C-alpha positions, 0 to 999 in steps of 0.5 A: 057469817055473824059468827066469824065476825064475833070470834074476830072481835072476840080474839083482838079484844084478847090479844089488847087485853094481853097486852094491856096485861103486859104493859102493865108490868110495874117495871115496864118503862124502867126495863125500857128505859134502861135499855134505851140509856144503855145502847145510847151509853149513858151507864149511870142512868141505865144502872139506876133504872136496872136497880129499880126495876130489881127492886120492883119485879121480884118475879120479873121476866127480865131480872136477869138481863138486869143482873148481867147488865149491873154486872158488867157496868160495875165491871167493864164500864167503871172498875168498880169491883167491889160492887161487882163482887156484891152484885155477882153474889147476889146473882148466884143466889138468886140463879144459882141453881141452873148450872150453866149460871152458877158456872158463868157467875162464879167464874166471873166472881172469881176474876174479880176476886182476883183483880181485887187480890184475894187469890184465897176468895178467887181459888175458892169461887173457881172451886165452886165452877168445878162443882157446877161444871161437872157435866161440862167439859169445856167448862172445867177446862177452861176453869183448870187452865183459869186456876192455874195460871191463878196458881202460877200467879201465887207461886205455888208450882206443885198447885199448878201442876197438879192442876194440869196434869188432871186437866190433861187427863181428864180432857177428851178432845185433842186440841184441849189435851195439848193446850193444858199439856203446853201450860204445863211445859211452860209453867215448868220452864218458868221455874227452869224444870227443863226436863219436866218441860220437855217430858210434857211437849214429848207428849202433846207432840205424840198427841193425834190430830192436832192443828198445825197451829198448835203443833207449831207453838208445841215445837217453838218451846220445845226449841227454846228449852233445847236453844238454853241447853245449848243444842244448837243443832237440835234447836236449828232442827226443831225450829226448821220444822215450822218455818211454814207452820208458825203463825209468825214465820219471821219471828222463827228466821230470826230466831235461826238467823241469831243461833250460834254457826253449828259446827260440823260434825267431826268425820271419824278417821278411818285408818289406812288398810295396811295399819288397820289390823 
């Protein structure tokens, strides 16, 4: 019985010692105060305490949380993109050994550089993203789409096409492949590359296992192309096929109502039997 009591007291003492050891962490008060301030919306106070935590806890277990909160405050709360660049680059140096974390940081950094208008640095960041996404198809696909949109903003449609074609070729999931082809068709449509856009959409619509919504969106874009070509009969046929599947049926109804009337196909004249050769 005495041994049992002694063991219980010893275990309790060890728990107290461990707790005290944990509580003696130099940045404990800073991280807790930062969390409290952040939850209450006192972002400037939270920012100061997260910064202090990083300074006094070089090996702290909550460093990733502090980096994440600081970058979030810089981008989403303060809109201070120059500061965000400094923070994200420092994060990358510290946390970049983990491929998933490195991809996340570089992806955000690419967006920040794009906001700053530094497209060269944005592309450089997304190229690093692709390196870190080698074993993650989802990350690779998201990076390629983002790069393609940036190339499109730059007017580099040859790079848009090559990026999205590579995205579609490397995709293993039907919906992912369809998304790449849809973006490709949209890009060609912007520069009036109707034949290339049509080809991309026809390839998309041939994919098996697409969702109704994806199929309907592709058909709607294809109808746009046929309407531009003034093939109103085909336009009406395509729009009519997605009346019940397009996300907003009223849009389809409105488009159908605005189409010019289509004249009926002429009926070939058949000469009377007496005039037939």
